[in-house]
C-alpha positions, 0 to 999 in steps of 0.5 A: 536637311541632312547637312544642316548643322547650325540654325540661327532663328534669333529675333523671329518672334517664334510662337509656342506653336513654332516652338512645338514644330522645332521640338518635333524636328529636333526629335528626328534630327541627328545633324544639327549641333547649334541652335540659336533661339535667342531674343524670341521672348519664348514663354516658360512653356516653350522653354519646357517644350524645347528642354524636354525634347533635348532629353531625346536629342544627342546631336545638339551641343550648343543652345541659346535661349537668351531673353526667355520668360522663365526660371534660369535654374529650370533649364540647367536642372532639366539639361543635367540628363542631356550629355551632349549639350556643352554650351548653353546661353540663357541671358536675360534682358538684364544681361547676366553672364552666360552659363556653360555646361560641361559634359565631361567629368574631371 
């Protein structure tokens, strides 16, 4: 869909196979700016798949990956190379505050 800019897939129990399909779509998509994948209990492998894909996607500016299974610093470290992501939510079940990533230097 060339007009879709926001996609909320929260609470869908997305499997790793589903994450791979989403990742493949993100490689070709140039219009999606907001993607909500929160509360899907995505594995560390699934998070890696999404984050690796975002190294090649410049349209997404907002990503929510709350309640995933993995290390928080893994996401922020990998996304340092992606200059389009402006806001990243990665809340865990113990309700840590969200992290914002600014792509603009002061």
